NUZA-464244 format. One record per atom (N, C-alpha, C, CB): x, y, z. Coordinates in steps of 0.05 Angstrom, whole numbers, plus 5000, padded with zeros to 4 digits. Glycine has a CB too. Layout:
BEGIN
XYZ ...
This chain:
BEGIN
957625066991 955624936975 954224746991 956724806951 951524686983 950124476998 950324226980 947024557004 949024006993 949523766977 947623746952 948923516996 945323906950 943823936925 945524076905 941124076929 947024266911 948624436894 950924256881 949924686911 952224136900 954323946888 953123726869 956023806912 950623636877 949223436860 948823546830 946423366872 947723756831 947523956805 950023966787 947024266815 952124046806 954524126794 955723836779 956624276818 955423626792 956523376782 954923306756 956323136804 952323336756 950723256735 951323456711 947623256744 951823706716 952623876695 955223806684 952624146704 957123746700 959823706692 959723426677 961923706717 958223266683 957822996669 956923026642 955922816684 954823186641 953923256613 956023416593 951323436617 957423596608 959223726594 962023596588 959523946607 962023336597 964523176594 966923266611 965323176565 966423406631 968523496653 968723296673 967823756667 970623106663 970722866689 972022946712 972322586682 973923116712 975123236738 973423376753 977223406733 971923536742 970023696758 967423556768 969123926743 966723326752 964623146765 965522976787 963622966745 968322846785 969422696807 969522876834 972222596799 970523126828 970623306853 967923336865 971723586846 965923406850 963423446862 962323196873 961623556844 962922956862 962022726876 963222666903 962522496860 966222736906 967422726932 966222886951 970122806932 965423116945 964123326964 961823246973 963723586954 960123096955 957722996959 957722776980 956522916935 959922566975 960222366994 961122457020 961922166985 962822687025 963422777051 961022897068 965422977048 958922997049 956523137063 954522907071 954923367041 954822677056 952622487057 951622407088 953622227041 953522357104 952722307133 951422537146 955022247150 951622777135 950723027153 947623117139 953323307151 946722997119 944623087109 942122897113 945223157082 939822997108 937122867112 936022767087 935123057124 934822527085 933122477060 930222437067 934122237045 928622467046 925822367050 925122187024 923622627054 923621967027 922721797006 919721787007 923821517009 918521836984 915821836985 914721606973 914822066974 913021456984 911721176972 909021256970 912020906992 907621196947 905021236940 903620996939 904721376915 901620936951 899620706953 897420716932 898320706980 897420566912 895420566893 894520836882 893220446903 896120986867 895621256859 893121266841 898121366845 891021416847 888621436831 889621616802 886121606851 887821616788 888321796760 888222066767 886021766736 890222206758 890622496762 891722566786 888222646760 892722396802 894222476827 896322686821 895822236841 896022896840 898123106841 899423106868 897023376834 902023096871 903323066898 905223326900 905122756901 904823466921 906023726926 908023706949 903823936932 910423786949 912623816969 913124116972 915323656961 912424196996 912724477003 911624656981 915624527007 909024596973 907724726951 909124736925 907224986958 910924556919 912524496893 911624206885 915924516898 911024226859 910023936845 912323756847 909123956811 911623526858 913723296860 912923086836 913623146891 914623066815 913822886794 914022616802 915322936770 912522446785 912322176792 914522016790 910422066778 916522126771 919122016768 920722036794 920522166746 919922206812 921722236837 920622056860 921922556847 917821956855 916921806878 918621536883 914121746873 918921496905 920321216919 923121286917 919720896901 924221506905 926921566907 927521776926 928021636882 929621686946 930421906968 931522146954 932621806989 930622376966 931622606959 932422766987 929522756941 934422976983 935523107005 933823337014 938223197000 933323417038 931423607046 933023717068 928523487054 932323997075 933224147096 932024067121 932824407091 933224117144 932224067168 929924267173 934224087189 927924227188 925424357194 922824197184 925624637181 920924367182 918124227173 918124167145 915524407179 917223957136 917023917107 913923827102 919223687097 912723977087 909823927080 909023807054 908424157082 907323587057 906423417034 903623437031 907223127037 902523487005 899423507000 899323326978 898123816993 897123196977 896523006955 893323066945 897022686964 893023086921 889923096913 889423016887 888623376915 887222926880 886122766856 883322846851 886122456861 882422876823 879422886817 878022696831 878822836789 875622806845 873822636860 875022516883 872722436843 877122596896 878222486918 878622696940 880722356910 878622616964 879322806989 882222856987 878622687020 883123156994 885923206998 887123067019 886323467001 889522997017 891122887039 893623067043 892022587032 894023097070 896423277078 898023157101 895523567086 900823187104 902123087124 904523297127 902922787118 905423367149 907923517158 909823377172 907323717174 912423357160 914523177175 916623397186 916022937154 917223337213 919223497223 921923367226 918323587248 923623487205 926123337200 928523477222 927023377165 929323327239 931423437258 934123297257 930423417287 934423047243 937122957245 937722817218 937422757269 940022767211 940922627188 939322337187 944222597189 938822217161 938021967161 935421997135 936921867194 934121787133 931821747112 929421717126 932221507094 927621857119 924621877128 923221777109 923522137134 921421557112 919721487090 916721617093 919721177088 915421747076 913021857076 911121717057 913322107071 909121587067 907221397053 904521557049 906721137071 904121587024 901421717014 899321487012 901721856982 897121487029 895221297028 893621277004 893521317047 891521087000 889821126979 887621326987 888620856970 887421546968 885421756976 882621676975 885621986959 881121776994 878521726996 876621856979 877921767020 874521726968 872521876949 871222096964 870221676936 870322276948 869022516958 865922416959 869622806937 864522446980 861622336982 860022526965 860422327014 858322386948 856222536931 853722426934 856822546902 851622586928 848522496932 847722446907 846522706944 846022216905 845122136876 842022066880 847021856863 840522156863 837522126863 837021856848 836022386847 835021696856 834421486841 831221446838 835921256854 830521306821 827821266814 827021176786 826621516819 824321126780 823621046755 824321286734 820620956754 825621196712 826221406691 828521576700 823721606685 830221526723 832321726730 834921536729 831821886761 836921666720 839721536721 841121576748 841521646699 843821496750 845121556775 845421826784 847521456774 845422006767 845722286770 843122456775 847022396747 840922306771 838222416770 837322526749 837822576788 838622476725 837822596696 835722406686 840522616675 834022496670 831822356658 832822206636 829822526650 832321936634 833321786613 831621766589 833721536621 832921716566 831221736539 829421466541 833421746509 827221476531 825121226528 826821006513 822021316509 826720786526 827720516511 830520476520 827620526477 831420646541 834420606547 834420506576 836420896544 836120306582 836220176607 838520406621 837319816605 839220346650 840920546665 843320566652 841320486693 844520366637 847320356625 847020586602 848120016613 845220676592 845120856571 845220716545 847221066574 845120456542 845220296520 842120206510 847020056527 841920136487 839220056477 838619806491 839120026446 835719796498 834619546510 835219276498 831819566510 835619276471 836019026457 838819006449 834318996433 840919146463 843519116456 844818866464 844819326467 843518666480 844918426487 846718466510 846518336463 847018686524 848618726547 847518616574 849018996550 849018456584 848018316611 849918366632 847717996608 849218276657 851218296679 851618546694 853718236670 849718716694 849919006707 849918916736 847219236700 851919046750 852218996779 852919296791 854918756786 852519276821 853119556832 855319476855 850219726845 857019706863 858619676885 858219876906 861119676878 859119846932 858420006952 859020316945 859919906977 857120476940 857220786936 858120826909 859020936957 858820676893 859820706866 858920536845 862320696865 857720656819 856520486803 859020326788 854520636784 858620046786 860819896773 859219686756 862919756795 859919686730 858819496712 860619346699 857119606692 860319096693 862118926677 860018806658 863818696694 860118916634 858218826613 859418646588 856919086602 858418476581 859518326557 857318326535 860318006566 858318336510 856418326486 857818116467 856118636472 855917966456 857417746438 857117886408 855817406441 859717846396 859617946370 859217716349 862218096365 859017806324 858617586302 861317536292 856517676276 861817396272 864417326260 865517596252 864217126235 868117636259 869617856253 870817846224 871817876274 872017626216 873017566192 872517316183 875317606190 872617236156 872916956149 875516856143 871316906128 877617046146 880416956147 881316796171 882117196146 883316606167 884316496195 885216636212 886116336195 884916556240 885416716261 888516746265 883916596286 889316976277 891917056283 893716836295 891917286301 892416726318 893816546332 894816686359 896116436313 895216516379 895916646405 898716756402 895716436429 900616666386 903316786388 903117056372 905716576376 901817066348 901917316337 900317556349 901117276311 897917446366 896717626381 898617776406 894117486391 900217576417 902117696436 904317846425 903217516452 904817806400 907017976384 905718246378 907917826355 903418256372 901818546369 901718686392 899018526359 901318546416 901518696443 904118816450 900918506465 906118656443 908818726447 909618996430 910618486438 908318996403 908719206387 907719456398 907719156363 905419416410 903719676419 905419756444 900119606427 906519606461 908219686484 910519806472 909019456505 912019726447 914119826438 914020136429 914819666417 911620176417 910820416404 910420636428 908220376386 909020546450 908520736475 910920786487 906720616496 912920556490 915320646504 917120856490 916820426511 917220826459 918621006446 917721286444 918920926423 914721306446 913421566449 914221696476 910321536448 913821546497 914521616523 917421746529 914121366539 919221556518 922321606517 922821876503 924021366500 921421926480 922022196465 920822406478 921222196437 918522376491 917422616505 919022686529 914422566514 919622486547 921122536572 924122636565 921322266590 925122546542 927822596532 927822916526 928422396506 925622986511 925523276503 925323436529 923123346483 923523366548 923323506574 925723556589 921723366591 927623346587 929923326605 932023566592 931222996606 931723556563 933423756550 932724026553 933423706523 930124066554 929124336559 929624446588 926224346553 929424286607 930224356635 933124406636 929424136654 934724206625 937524226624 938424486616 938524036608 937524576592 938424806577 937425046591 937424806548 935425046605 934225276622 935925266645 931025226630 936925086657 939125116678 941625216672 939624886689 942425146649 945425236638 945325516634 946325106611 943225596618 942925866605 942126096625 940825856581 940426006644 939426246659 940326236689 936226246658 941126006698 941625986730 944625856737 939125786743 946025796718 948725706726 950825856708 949025376722 953125906723 955226096705 957225896695 957026346724 959125986678 961125786664 962725596684 963425966649 962825696709 964125526729 962425306743 965225706751 960025296731 958125106742 956925176770 959524846744 956925436777 955825496801 953025596794 957625686816 951125446810 948225516804 946725606826 946725286794 944625776826 942825856845 941025606850 941226106836 939025656870 937325456877 935525376857 936125526899 934425526840 932725466818 934525296799 931425736803 936725336794 938425206777 938724916783 940825346776 939124906810 940124646822 937324456819 941224696856 934824586826 932524406821 932024366794 930224506832 932524496775 932224466747 934124236737 932824736732 936424246749 938424026741 937823766751 941024086750 936723746779 935723526792 933423386772 934623616820 931623566767 929423456749 930123396725 927223606747 932023496711 932823416684 934523146688 934523656670 935823096709 937122846714 935222586716 938522886740 933122636734 930922436740 929222386713 929022556764 928722596699 927022576677 928622396654 926022866666 931322456652 933122336632 933122056638 936022446631 933521966664 933421686674 930921566664 933621666705 928421666668 926021576658 925821536631 924221716666 926921716615 926921696583 928521456576 928221966567 931221406589 932621176582 931220926586 934921166595 930120936608 928720676617 926420596598 927520716647 924920826589 922720786571 923520676543 921321066568 926020786532 927320726507 928220416505 929820926503 929320366532 930220096536 927719896536 931920086563 925719926547 923419756547 922219756519 921419856567 922419946506 921119996479 922419806461 921420286468 925319826463 927319656450 926719356451 929919706461 926719296477 926318996482 923518916472 926618916516 921319066476 918519006465 918718986433 916319236475 920119166419 920019126391 921318896381 921119336379 923818826392 925118586386 923518346389 927418566401 922218326415 920818106421 918118086403 920318116452 916918316392 914518306376 915318206347 913118606376 917818276335 918918176311 919217856314 921618326305 920617796334 921417516338 918917346341 923217496363 916817406356 914417276359 912717246333 912917406378 912717456322 911017476294 912117266272 911317796281 915017316267 916217146244 916416826253 919317266236 916316826279 917116526286 914316366292 919216516314 912216506288 909216396294 908716206275 906816596292 907415956280 906415766257 904015906242 905515456269 903815796218 901815886201 899015806212 902215776174 897016006223 894715896233 892415816214 893916076250 890715646226 888715536207 886315456225 889815296191 884115446214 881915376232 879515546224 882715416262 877715546241 874815696239 875215956240 872715636262 873016126229 873116426228 873516536258 870516536214 874916786257 875016886286 872716996297 877017096289 872216976322 869917056334 870517216359 868216826340 869717456366 870717626387 868517676406 871817876376 869317736434 867617796452 868218086464 867617576471 866518266463 867518556472 866418566500 866418826453 868218726515 867618736545 867819026550 869718566564 866119136567 865819426576 865419446605 863419576563 867019596618 866619626646 867019896655 868019456661 865119986677 865620196689 866420216717 863720316684 868720306726 869820236752 870820486763 872020016752 871620536789 872620796799 874820916784 873520766825 876320726770 878320826756 877920946728 880120626755 875220886719 874521006694 873020776676 877321116679 872820866650 871920656631 873620456622 871120766609 872920196622 874820006613 873419846588 875719816639 875019816567 874319686545 876119466538 874119866525 875119226528 876619036516 875518836500 877718926532 877218696486 876318516463 877718256463 876618646436 876318026469 877617776470 876617596444 876917646498 878817476434 878117296413 878317006418 879617356391 876616846405 876616546408 875516376382 874816476433 
């Protein structure tokens, strides 16, 4: 059996509570460790929608930066993202050890744009009374700027009084932020946990026998289930800490008093997409 097969067997044995089988697989993995090669993929500033392939198989983001075992020979990597140029690299693995493959920031795909009176950035005719932002001329939006080859706007609009009630105060505002992080963490943990269970069950039912011997696809599924399960555990841990912090901050905050709450809305368009924000003061 290969190192990957022993790793999958150890993971399956651990999930089934078979301590002796897991320890035996761990010993065999340790014996093979000096003889195998690893690759660790590092991604610099991943753009939205980045997809990373290893030998035409999708490499989940949970596996980035984590060394994984590969066979000797050519290992091909490809990265792609919407609006970006594809990046490829082939690594020739000839000896045991760890090779770091760094995926650079993908370049933008060059596009042509028409400009002129009455035309937007894409050359489309704008409705009467609208500036290039697509907002009404009397909207109060200011501060339109441009960046090299890509439209970038950072706009600010003044809002009237949001409420006549006292402001929340800084501490309770931070508490609400922690609450949002907690909800997002719980959702991420639940989704990744369910995905890990699905992959695990598929490996056990279709690709592994009762003696925990698995084919190559079963090994891959078990490895993916283990990595996703770790990500789920981390998400739930972060969510728990955020929820406890939110409750503590909210109930320990002093009762706020003062003038009505006034907000400033911010909208930005950058290479990473639309950005919206709201500041209170």
